[in-house]
FIDREN-264167 format. One record per residue (C-alpha): x, y, z; residue in three letters; residue number from 1. Coordinates in steps of 0.02 Angstrom, whole numbers, plus 50000, padded with zeros to 5 digits. Example, Ala and Ser with C-alpha at 12.3 -4.5 7.8 and 13.67 -1.06 7.14 Angstrom:
+-------+-------+-------+-----+-----+
:    px :    py :    pz :   r :   k :
+-------+-------+-------+-----+-----+
: 50615 : 49775 : 50390 : ala :   1 :
: 50684 : 49947 : 50357 : ser :   2 :
+-------+-------+-------+-----+-----+
END
This chain:
+-------+-------+-------+-----+-----+
:    px :    py :    pz :   r :   k :
+-------+-------+-------+-----+-----+
: 47738 : 48007 : 50307 : arg :   1 :
: 47884 : 47893 : 50265 : ser :   2 :
: 47831 : 47779 : 50409 : phe :   3 :
: 47671 : 47741 : 50316 : arg :   4 :
: 47767 : 47670 : 50169 : arg :   5 :
: 47872 : 47548 : 50268 : arg :   6 :
: 47839 : 47364 : 50235 : pro :   7 :
: 47693 : 47292 : 50330 : phe :   8 :
: 47800 : 47158 : 50413 : leu :   9 :
: 47906 : 47290 : 50500 : asn :  10 :
: 47777 : 47303 : 50639 : phe :  11 :
: 47613 : 47217 : 50602 : ala :  12 :
: 47650 : 47055 : 50690 : trp :  13 :
: 47757 : 47130 : 50828 : ser :  14 :
: 47699 : 47133 : 51007 : ser :  15 :
: 47530 : 47215 : 51045 : pro :  16 :
: 47622 : 47351 : 51140 : ile :  17 :
: 47730 : 47399 : 50991 : met :  18 :
: 47582 : 47390 : 50873 : met :  19 :
: 47474 : 47502 : 50981 : ala :  20 :
: 47612 : 47631 : 51002 : ser :  21 :
: 47638 : 47637 : 50814 : ala :  22 :
: 47451 : 47656 : 50781 : cys :  23 :
: 47427 : 47796 : 50905 : val :  24 :
: 47582 : 47889 : 50846 : ser :  25 :
: 47524 : 47884 : 50666 : arg :  26 :
: 47348 : 47937 : 50715 : ala :  27 :
: 47419 : 48087 : 50807 : leu :  28 :
: 47525 : 48140 : 50660 : arg :  29 :
: 47369 : 48138 : 50552 : lys :  30 :
: 47268 : 48229 : 50685 : ala :  31 :
: 47400 : 48364 : 50698 : ala :  32 :
: 47401 : 48385 : 50510 : ser :  33 :
: 47212 : 48387 : 50492 : ala :  34 :
: 47186 : 48504 : 50640 : gly :  35 :
: 47318 : 48629 : 50587 : arg :  36 :
: 47233 : 48784 : 50524 : ser :  37 :
: 47392 : 48887 : 50513 : arg :  38 :
: 47561 : 48833 : 50446 : his :  39 :
: 47719 : 48889 : 50535 : phe :  40 :
: 47903 : 48860 : 50524 : ala :  41 :
: 47960 : 48762 : 50676 : ser :  42 :
: 48023 : 48920 : 50761 : gly :  43 :
: 47855 : 49006 : 50738 : asp :  44 :
: 47748 : 48881 : 50831 : leu :  45 :
: 47646 : 48952 : 50973 : lys :  46 :
: 47691 : 48894 : 51149 : lys :  47 :
: 47582 : 48865 : 51300 : thr :  48 :
: 47628 : 48942 : 51467 : leu :  49 :
: 47710 : 48779 : 51525 : val :  50 :
: 47805 : 48742 : 51365 : his :  51 :
: 47973 : 48752 : 51455 : ala :  52 :
: 47909 : 48626 : 51582 : glu :  53 :
: 47869 : 48503 : 51444 : his :  54 :
: 48043 : 48518 : 51371 : val :  55 :
: 48125 : 48499 : 51541 : ala :  56 :
: 48025 : 48342 : 51576 : asp :  57 :
: 48074 : 48262 : 51410 : gly :  58 :
: 47923 : 48304 : 51306 : gly :  59 :
: 47939 : 48253 : 51123 : lys :  60 :
: 47871 : 48411 : 51046 : met :  61 :
: 47769 : 48412 : 50885 : val :  62 :
: 47670 : 48538 : 50785 : asp :  63 :
: 47489 : 48517 : 50838 : phe :  64 :
: 47365 : 48646 : 50773 : ala :  65 :
: 47502 : 48776 : 50762 : gly :  66 :
: 47566 : 48743 : 50940 : tyr :  67 :
: 47722 : 48656 : 51000 : ser :  68 :
: 47645 : 48517 : 51104 : met :  69 :
: 47711 : 48355 : 51181 : pro :  70 :
: 47657 : 48193 : 51099 : val :  71 :
: 47747 : 48089 : 51231 : gln :  72 :
: 47877 : 48107 : 51369 : tyr :  73 :
: 48035 : 48012 : 51323 : thr :  74 :
: 48180 : 48075 : 51431 : lys :  75 :
: 48280 : 47926 : 51493 : val :  76 :
: 48251 : 47885 : 51677 : asp :  77 :
: 48142 : 48039 : 51702 : ala :  78 :
: 47995 : 48021 : 51824 : pro :  79 :
: 47861 : 48056 : 51693 : his :  80 :
: 47931 : 47949 : 51553 : thr :  81 :
: 47804 : 47817 : 51501 : leu :  82 :
: 47759 : 47731 : 51339 : ser :  83 :
: 47593 : 47782 : 51263 : ile :  84 :
: 47526 : 47614 : 51318 : ile :  85 :
: 47582 : 47635 : 51499 : asp :  86 :
: 47524 : 47816 : 51501 : ser :  87 :
: 47351 : 47760 : 51447 : thr :  88 :
: 47348 : 47629 : 51583 : lys :  89 :
: 47411 : 47751 : 51715 : trp :  90 :
: 47268 : 47870 : 51673 : thr :  91 :
: 47139 : 47732 : 51697 : arg :  92 :
: 47218 : 47675 : 51861 : glu :  93 :
: 47282 : 47834 : 51944 : ser :  94 :
: 47291 : 48013 : 51874 : ala :  95 :
: 47372 : 48094 : 51724 : ser :  96 :
: 47403 : 48279 : 51692 : leu :  97 :
: 47378 : 48347 : 51515 : phe :  98 :
: 47415 : 48522 : 51453 : asp :  99 :
: 47268 : 48572 : 51342 : val : 100 :
: 47303 : 48759 : 51346 : ser : 101 :
: 47308 : 48763 : 51157 : his : 102 :
: 47119 : 48753 : 51157 : met : 103 :
: 47027 : 48919 : 51140 : cys : 104 :
: 46912 : 48992 : 51273 : ser : 105 :
: 46778 : 49123 : 51243 : ile : 106 :
: 46681 : 49223 : 51372 : arg : 107 :
: 46510 : 49285 : 51315 : trp : 108 :
: 46432 : 49429 : 51412 : thr : 109 :
: 46288 : 49550 : 51388 : gly : 110 :
: 46101 : 49536 : 51413 : lys : 111 :
: 46079 : 49442 : 51248 : asp : 112 :
: 46228 : 49327 : 51268 : ala : 113 :
: 46124 : 49172 : 51305 : phe : 114 :
: 46016 : 49202 : 51151 : asp : 115 :
: 46168 : 49223 : 51041 : phe : 116 :
: 46255 : 49065 : 51101 : val : 117 :
: 46091 : 48971 : 51075 : glu : 118 :
: 46089 : 49039 : 50898 : arg : 119 :
: 46264 : 48975 : 50853 : val : 120 :
: 46259 : 48811 : 50952 : thr : 121 :
: 46130 : 48677 : 50989 : thr : 122 :
: 46147 : 48701 : 51178 : ala : 123 :
: 46000 : 48743 : 51290 : asp : 124 :
: 46096 : 48879 : 51381 : val : 125 :
: 45945 : 48952 : 51468 : lys : 126 :
: 45896 : 48781 : 51533 : gly : 127 :
: 46066 : 48746 : 51611 : leu : 128 :
: 46089 : 48769 : 51797 : asp : 129 :
: 46218 : 48901 : 51843 : val : 130 :
: 46394 : 48826 : 51841 : met : 131 :
: 46336 : 48681 : 51735 : arg : 132 :
: 46409 : 48638 : 51564 : gly : 133 :
: 46366 : 48530 : 51416 : thr : 134 :
: 46446 : 48465 : 51258 : leu : 135 :
: 46372 : 48548 : 51105 : ser : 136 :
: 46407 : 48577 : 50921 : val : 137 :
: 46422 : 48730 : 50812 : ile : 138 :
: 46316 : 48687 : 50659 : pro : 139 :
: 46322 : 48761 : 50484 : asn : 140 :
: 46171 : 48800 : 50375 : glu : 141 :
: 46163 : 48623 : 50305 : thr : 142 :
: 46171 : 48540 : 50476 : gly : 143 :
: 46355 : 48494 : 50466 : gly : 144 :
: 46471 : 48521 : 50615 : ile : 145 :
: 46587 : 48671 : 50609 : ile : 146 :
: 46661 : 48617 : 50776 : asp : 147 :
: 46615 : 48527 : 50937 : asp : 148 :
: 46620 : 48634 : 51093 : thr : 149 :
: 46595 : 48642 : 51280 : met : 150 :
: 46469 : 48772 : 51339 : val : 151 :
: 46453 : 48819 : 51523 : thr : 152 :
: 46330 : 48938 : 51604 : lys : 153 :
: 46453 : 49021 : 51721 : cys : 154 :
: 46447 : 49148 : 51861 : his : 155 :
: 46586 : 49257 : 51929 : ser : 156 :
: 46598 : 49409 : 52040 : lys : 157 :
: 46667 : 49513 : 51897 : glu : 158 :
: 46551 : 49459 : 51756 : his : 159 :
: 46394 : 49393 : 51841 : gly : 160 :
: 46303 : 49260 : 51740 : glu : 161 :
: 46386 : 49229 : 51572 : his : 162 :
: 46435 : 49091 : 51453 : val : 163 :
: 46608 : 49013 : 51455 : tyr : 164 :
: 46644 : 48915 : 51297 : gln : 165 :
: 46791 : 48808 : 51240 : val : 166 :
: 46827 : 48764 : 51058 : val : 167 :
: 46961 : 48661 : 50972 : asn : 168 :
: 47126 : 48747 : 50934 : ala : 169 :
: 47131 : 48691 : 50753 : gly : 170 :
: 46955 : 48755 : 50723 : cys : 171 :
: 46967 : 48915 : 50826 : ala : 172 :
: 47009 : 49034 : 50682 : pro : 173 :
: 46859 : 48979 : 50578 : lys : 174 :
: 46749 : 48970 : 50734 : asp : 175 :
: 46793 : 49149 : 50783 : leu : 176 :
: 46765 : 49210 : 50605 : lys : 177 :
: 46595 : 49123 : 50604 : his : 178 :
: 46548 : 49202 : 50771 : phe : 179 :
: 46600 : 49375 : 50711 : glu : 180 :
: 46493 : 49355 : 50555 : glu : 181 :
: 46344 : 49299 : 50657 : gln : 182 :
: 46366 : 49441 : 50782 : leu : 183 :
: 46349 : 49562 : 50637 : gly : 184 :
: 46183 : 49484 : 50591 : lys : 185 :
: 46121 : 49463 : 50770 : phe : 186 :
: 46127 : 49644 : 50825 : gly : 187 :
: 46096 : 49618 : 51011 : gly : 188 :
: 46193 : 49660 : 51169 : asp : 189 :
: 46331 : 49529 : 51161 : val : 190 :
: 46518 : 49541 : 51194 : lys : 191 :
: 46641 : 49407 : 51139 : met : 192 :
: 46802 : 49401 : 51239 : glu : 193 :
: 46932 : 49278 : 51175 : val : 194 :
: 47039 : 49200 : 51312 : leu : 195 :
: 47170 : 49095 : 51226 : trp : 196 :
: 47354 : 49111 : 51268 : asp : 197 :
: 47329 : 49214 : 51425 : ser : 198 :
: 47281 : 49068 : 51538 : arg : 199 :
: 47330 : 48890 : 51572 : gly : 200 :
: 47208 : 48748 : 51541 : leu : 201 :
: 47253 : 48581 : 51620 : tyr : 202 :
: 47159 : 48416 : 51616 : ala : 203 :
: 47189 : 48304 : 51767 : leu : 204 :
: 47109 : 48138 : 51725 : gln : 205 :
: 47088 : 47971 : 51812 : gly : 206 :
: 47009 : 47893 : 51966 : pro : 207 :
: 47126 : 47986 : 52086 : lys : 208 :
: 47113 : 48155 : 52000 : ala : 209 :
: 46974 : 48233 : 52104 : val : 210 :
: 47054 : 48182 : 52269 : ala : 211 :
: 47213 : 48270 : 52215 : ile : 212 :
: 47119 : 48432 : 52180 : val : 213 :
: 47028 : 48416 : 52347 : glu : 214 :
: 47196 : 48402 : 52434 : lys : 215 :
: 47267 : 48553 : 52343 : leu : 216 :
: 47112 : 48660 : 52369 : ala : 217 :
: 47062 : 48600 : 52542 : gly : 218 :
: 46884 : 48575 : 52478 : lys : 219 :
: 46762 : 48428 : 52470 : asp : 220 :
: 46705 : 48396 : 52291 : leu : 221 :
: 46593 : 48246 : 52328 : ser : 222 :
: 46438 : 48349 : 52285 : lys : 223 :
: 46506 : 48405 : 52116 : val : 224 :
: 46445 : 48297 : 51972 : ser : 225 :
: 46526 : 48271 : 51804 : phe : 226 :
: 46484 : 48424 : 51698 : gly : 227 :
: 46477 : 48546 : 51845 : glu : 228 :
: 46602 : 48685 : 51879 : ser : 229 :
: 46656 : 48789 : 52028 : leu : 230 :
: 46785 : 48919 : 52076 : trp : 231 :
: 46927 : 48854 : 52183 : leu : 232 :
: 47077 : 48939 : 52260 : asn : 233 :
: 47231 : 48841 : 52208 : leu : 234 :
: 47394 : 48904 : 52282 : leu : 235 :
: 47321 : 49078 : 52298 : gly : 236 :
: 47249 : 49085 : 52121 : ala : 237 :
: 47063 : 49090 : 52085 : glu : 238 :
: 47037 : 48948 : 51959 : cys : 239 :
: 46884 : 48888 : 51866 : leu : 240 :
: 46875 : 48700 : 51890 : val : 241 :
: 46757 : 48594 : 51785 : ser : 242 :
: 46726 : 48410 : 51822 : arg : 243 :
: 46741 : 48347 : 51644 : cys : 244 :
: 46866 : 48276 : 51521 : gly : 245 :
: 46904 : 48187 : 51358 : tyr : 246 :
: 46963 : 48017 : 51421 : thr : 247 :
: 46809 : 47926 : 51483 : gly : 248 :
: 46876 : 47940 : 51660 : glu : 249 :
: 46823 : 48050 : 51805 : asp : 250 :
: 46928 : 48206 : 51816 : gly : 251 :
: 46937 : 48394 : 51801 : val : 252 :
: 46990 : 48531 : 51683 : glu : 253 :
: 47069 : 48680 : 51770 : ile : 254 :
: 47076 : 48857 : 51699 : phe : 255 :
: 47222 : 48945 : 51782 : val : 256 :
: 47266 : 49132 : 51776 : pro : 257 :
: 47427 : 49169 : 51681 : glu : 258 :
: 47525 : 49223 : 51834 : glu : 259 :
: 47494 : 49056 : 51923 : ala : 260 :
: 47503 : 48940 : 51772 : ala : 261 :
: 47676 : 48867 : 51804 : val : 262 :
: 47653 : 48858 : 51993 : lys : 263 :
: 47489 : 48759 : 51982 : val : 264 :
: 47557 : 48646 : 51845 : trp : 265 :
: 47711 : 48605 : 51949 : ser : 266 :
: 47610 : 48571 : 52106 : ala : 267 :
: 47496 : 48450 : 52013 : leu : 268 :
: 47635 : 48356 : 51922 : lys : 269 :
: 47733 : 48333 : 52083 : asn : 270 :
: 47592 : 48240 : 52168 : met : 271 :
: 47647 : 48057 : 52189 : pro : 272 :
: 47489 : 47991 : 52105 : glu : 273 :
: 47516 : 48098 : 51949 : val : 274 :
: 47611 : 48066 : 51788 : lys : 275 :
: 47620 : 48186 : 51643 : leu : 276 :
: 47528 : 48128 : 51487 : ala : 277 :
: 47524 : 48196 : 51311 : ala : 278 :
: 47437 : 48189 : 51143 : leu : 279 :
: 47476 : 48006 : 51109 : gly : 280 :
: 47389 : 47941 : 51265 : ala : 281 :
: 47249 : 48068 : 51247 : arg : 282 :
: 47204 : 48001 : 51076 : asp : 283 :
: 47204 : 47820 : 51134 : ala : 284 :
: 47099 : 47864 : 51287 : leu : 285 :
: 46966 : 47960 : 51190 : arg : 286 :
: 46953 : 47823 : 51059 : leu : 287 :
: 46929 : 47689 : 51192 : glu : 288 :
: 46791 : 47800 : 51263 : ala : 289 :
: 46709 : 47813 : 51092 : gly : 290 :
: 46730 : 48002 : 51085 : leu : 291 :
: 46740 : 48099 : 50922 : cys : 292 :
: 46896 : 48187 : 50858 : leu : 293 :
: 46854 : 48338 : 50751 : tyr : 294 :
: 46916 : 48327 : 50572 : gly : 295 :
: 46908 : 48139 : 50579 : his : 296 :
: 46748 : 48072 : 50657 : asp : 297 :
: 46650 : 48234 : 50633 : ile : 298 :
: 46664 : 48377 : 50510 : asp : 299 :
: 46559 : 48500 : 50410 : glu : 300 :
: 46483 : 48361 : 50304 : thr : 301 :
: 46421 : 48258 : 50453 : ile : 302 :
: 46265 : 48303 : 50552 : thr : 303 :
: 46254 : 48273 : 50740 : pro : 304 :
: 46118 : 48144 : 50706 : ile : 305 :
: 46230 : 48042 : 50591 : glu : 306 :
: 46369 : 48057 : 50721 : ala : 307 :
: 46260 : 47984 : 50858 : gly : 308 :
: 46257 : 48152 : 50947 : leu : 309 :
: 46070 : 48187 : 50946 : thr : 310 :
: 46081 : 48209 : 51135 : trp : 311 :
: 46182 : 48371 : 51114 : val : 312 :
: 46025 : 48453 : 51046 : ile : 313 :
: 45929 : 48510 : 51199 : gly : 314 :
: 45748 : 48455 : 51202 : lys : 315 :
: 45691 : 48635 : 51212 : ser : 316 :
: 45791 : 48669 : 51052 : arg : 317 :
: 45693 : 48542 : 50949 : arg : 318 :
: 45540 : 48649 : 50915 : asp : 319 :
: 45534 : 48688 : 50728 : pro : 320 :
: 45435 : 48846 : 50768 : lys : 321 :
: 45559 : 48914 : 50896 : ala : 322 :
: 45583 : 49103 : 50896 : lys : 323 :
: 45772 : 49085 : 50904 : asn : 324 :
: 45816 : 48926 : 50807 : pro : 325 :
: 45997 : 48874 : 50798 : phe : 326 :
: 46085 : 48885 : 50631 : ile : 327 :
: 46053 : 48725 : 50532 : gly : 328 :
: 45898 : 48682 : 50634 : ala : 329 :
: 45791 : 48638 : 50484 : glu : 330 :
: 45896 : 48492 : 50414 : pro : 331 :
: 45946 : 48431 : 50587 : ile : 332 :
: 45769 : 48431 : 50658 : leu : 333 :
: 45707 : 48348 : 50499 : ala : 334 :
: 45826 : 48202 : 50531 : gln : 335 :
: 45764 : 48187 : 50710 : ile : 336 :
: 45583 : 48184 : 50652 : ala : 337 :
: 45610 : 48066 : 50505 : asp : 338 :
: 45743 : 47933 : 50532 : lys : 339 :
: 45730 : 47879 : 50350 : ser : 340 :
: 45825 : 48039 : 50306 : leu : 341 :
: 45978 : 47970 : 50396 : val : 342 :
: 46071 : 47855 : 50277 : lys : 343 :
: 46227 : 47818 : 50380 : lys : 344 :
: 46274 : 47816 : 50564 : leu : 345 :
: 46432 : 47819 : 50668 : arg : 346 :
: 46472 : 47647 : 50741 : val : 347 :
: 46603 : 47558 : 50842 : gly : 348 :
: 46696 : 47413 : 50765 : leu : 349 :
: 46790 : 47272 : 50851 : met : 350 :
: 46918 : 47182 : 50744 : gln : 351 :
: 46981 : 47017 : 50817 : pro : 352 :
: 47129 : 46990 : 50701 : ala : 353 :
: 47248 : 47077 : 50581 : gly : 354 :
: 47324 : 47251 : 50585 : pro : 355 :
: 47215 : 47391 : 50655 : pro : 356 :
: 47102 : 47478 : 50532 : ala : 357 :
: 47141 : 47663 : 50527 : arg : 358 :
: 47062 : 47817 : 50451 : glu : 359 :
: 47010 : 47790 : 50271 : gly : 360 :
: 46998 : 47600 : 50279 : ala : 361 :
: 46849 : 47531 : 50184 : thr : 362 :
: 46709 : 47442 : 50277 : ile : 363 :
: 46623 : 47303 : 50181 : glu : 364 :
: 46498 : 47165 : 50204 : thr : 365 :
: 46571 : 46988 : 50206 : pro : 366 :
: 46519 : 46979 : 50024 : glu : 367 :
: 46626 : 47130 : 49979 : gly : 368 :
: 46491 : 47264 : 49965 : gln : 369 :
: 46557 : 47436 : 50014 : his : 370 :
: 46452 : 47502 : 50159 : val : 371 :
: 46562 : 47626 : 50251 : gly : 372 :
: 46730 : 47698 : 50300 : val : 373 :
: 46838 : 47700 : 50457 : val : 374 :
: 46870 : 47872 : 50533 : thr : 375 :
: 46977 : 47823 : 50684 : ser : 376 :
: 47060 : 47662 : 50736 : gly : 377 :
: 47197 : 47590 : 50845 : thr : 378 :
: 47251 : 47445 : 50953 : met : 379 :
: 47167 : 47476 : 51121 : ser : 380 :
: 47299 : 47480 : 51259 : pro : 381 :
: 47171 : 47424 : 51388 : ile : 382 :
: 47078 : 47290 : 51289 : leu : 383 :
: 47230 : 47234 : 51188 : arg : 384 :
: 47112 : 47222 : 51040 : lys : 385 :
: 47090 : 47322 : 50881 : asn : 386 :
: 46950 : 47451 : 50892 : val : 387 :
: 46887 : 47576 : 50767 : ala : 388 :
: 46754 : 47709 : 50738 : ile : 389 :
: 46674 : 47731 : 50568 : gly : 390 :
: 46518 : 47773 : 50470 : tyr : 391 :
: 46413 : 47631 : 50404 : val : 392 :
: 46262 : 47635 : 50290 : asp : 393 :
: 46096 : 47581 : 50362 : lys : 394 :
: 46045 : 47444 : 50400 : pro : 395 :
: 46222 : 47374 : 50418 : phe : 396 :
: 46251 : 47487 : 50570 : asn : 397 :
: 46150 : 47375 : 50686 : lys : 398 :
: 46245 : 47306 : 50834 : met : 399 :
: 46321 : 47135 : 50806 : gly : 400 :
: 46323 : 47148 : 50616 : thr : 401 :
: 46468 : 47049 : 50542 : pro : 402 :
: 46571 : 47157 : 50424 : leu : 403 :
: 46750 : 47169 : 50365 : gln : 404 :
: 46881 : 47306 : 50354 : val : 405 :
: 47005 : 47319 : 50212 : val : 406 :
: 47184 : 47357 : 50267 : val : 407 :
: 47321 : 47362 : 50136 : arg : 408 :
: 47215 : 47269 : 50013 : gly : 409 :
: 47169 : 47128 : 50132 : arg : 410 :
: 47000 : 47103 : 50214 : ala : 411 :
: 46989 : 47064 : 50400 : phe : 412 :
: 46829 : 47020 : 50496 : pro : 413 :
: 46750 : 47153 : 50607 : ala : 414 :
: 46589 : 47169 : 50704 : thr : 415 :
: 46485 : 47322 : 50748 : thr : 416 :
: 46485 : 47348 : 50937 : val : 417 :
: 46415 : 47473 : 51059 : lys : 418 :
: 46527 : 47615 : 51115 : met : 419 :
: 46617 : 47655 : 51226 : pro : 420 :
: 46740 : 47513 : 51203 : phe : 421 :
: 46805 : 47539 : 51380 : val : 422 :
: 46669 : 47583 : 51509 : pro : 423 :
: 46663 : 47767 : 51556 : thr : 424 :
: 46671 : 47822 : 51738 : lys : 425 :
: 46584 : 47991 : 51740 : tyr : 426 :
: 46539 : 48038 : 51918 : phe : 427 :
: 46364 : 48084 : 51972 : lys : 428 :
: 46340 : 48154 : 52146 : ala : 429 :
+-------+-------+-------+-----+-----+
END
């Protein structure tokens, strides 16, 4: 917090590298604070299965959603020590390994499991191919977003067809409470199994990521598209591997059984193409890709339509007369049917000069009319330009509209642009 009160000249006109590092670090401190649903003394923070590995490799550990997580690796002369800027670049050029085990997994089983998940999310679970996943949202009664989530129609020898879901760590307690309440109302044959701290979850991201997994598994993944999952044997452990991620790059997320968590992590990080990466780079990467961060770009007051996420509502879920409508269907479907009901929209902003606009900065017309607010912003490590995400009133959301952002009482020109800021590289077989 004290960093925010330092004089502007301490860093604003320093090198782009220093400026970007400062911006991302501050954004992560705010994200950790906003995402924290439980408050712990430092000794009470939860630890992932590879926490000791982070410390040994020089991880700068912070409280993130109640977990002790690395924001950056800073050990002098250590192999994985990179600045946030260089870590972002390494991810886009090679492969970076992130520990995202703090996120919460849920396995839904029972003959009515698909119906229940379709009730509490906007996903078309029944329409998904087996071992195919999709981004979705958990809506509330007014159409706001309780959380964003990944939903996969999975199959395993032990459980047959079922749903495997991942939710944000900071939102997990309220998500689970919401699910329990809805299960009480639903009354069907559904079992919720929470898989949180009993497995490792690792994101290997970047153009070389898939080749590394192919080498480790001895399998060809050229027929696996982004969004698809499969079971792979990694060092003797049966792992669920999903071709997905939160960086805009090709890559995978790997669910590892507890007993193999450290072994698989170590094998991946020791690959010559791999560097460890942490929360700082992850935030810069997702922002460059135009992806939402819960609690900042989306929350319970924002609908998926306003957030530019209409596509997460499956076409089969858009029937107002559906027998099993998702919670919040009425206000959300009304906005799809009548665009005049949508008063603001999420936009990308490019700012050619001045300090980066960060969360809470006012967005104005050149004449000074208030038309929106910034929800995320930083200096892009790849573009070396200031980028931001925010909500802007219609019709000022149109691409190419000249606007201005107010930072520390000064207005700086900005223009609405199409996202992502950095082109995404999702693989389609």
